[in-house]
N, C-alpha and C positions, 0 to 999 in steps of 0.2 A: 491399714491402720485399724480399721474397725474389727477385723478378725483377730488381731493381736489383743486389742482391748477386751473383746468378748472372751477370748481364751483366758486372759488374766482374771477377769471377773469370775469365770467358772472355776478356776483353780482356787481362788480365794474362798469361794463358797464351799468347796469340798474340804478345805483345810478346817473351816469352822465346824463341819460335821464331825471330823475326827476328834475335835476338842470337847465334844459334848459328853456328859456323863450319863450312863444308862440307868442309874439308880434313882428312879422316880417313885417316891414313897406314896404319893397320892394315887397313882395308877395302880400300884400294888394293893393299896387299901380298897379301892373301888372294885378291883378284880376279885379280891378275896371275899368281899361282901356281896358280890353279884350285882352291884349297882352300875358297873361299867356298861352293862347291856342297856340300861335306861338312858345313859348318856349317848350311846351309839344310836339308839332308837330316836332320840330327840334330834340328833344331827341329821339322820336320814330323813325324818319328816320335814325338817326345815329345808333341806336341799331339794326334796321332791316338790315342795310347795313353790320354791323359787323357779324350778324348771318348768312347772305347770304355768306359772305366771308369765315366764318368758315366752313360752309357746303361744299363750293366749294373746300376748302383745304382738307377736309375729303374725298371727292370723289376722288381727285387726289391721296391721300395717299393710299386709298384702291386699286386703279388701279395699282399703283407702287408695292404694296405688292403682288398682284395677279401675276404680271409679274415675280416677284422673287420667 
């Protein structure tokens, strides 16, 4: 039953993807002005910060687990 439900959910997700329109004016405007690179750079910086934070938390937890 779980496999059937999971398959149905995946099929519904792909149907939604086919219904999307690819004419995104904001992305075209940002790309033509060269500002899309600023957006991508901000996203990369945020993701790198989150990854560094998660690794630091993992190190602290390992240290606490070793002490106990």
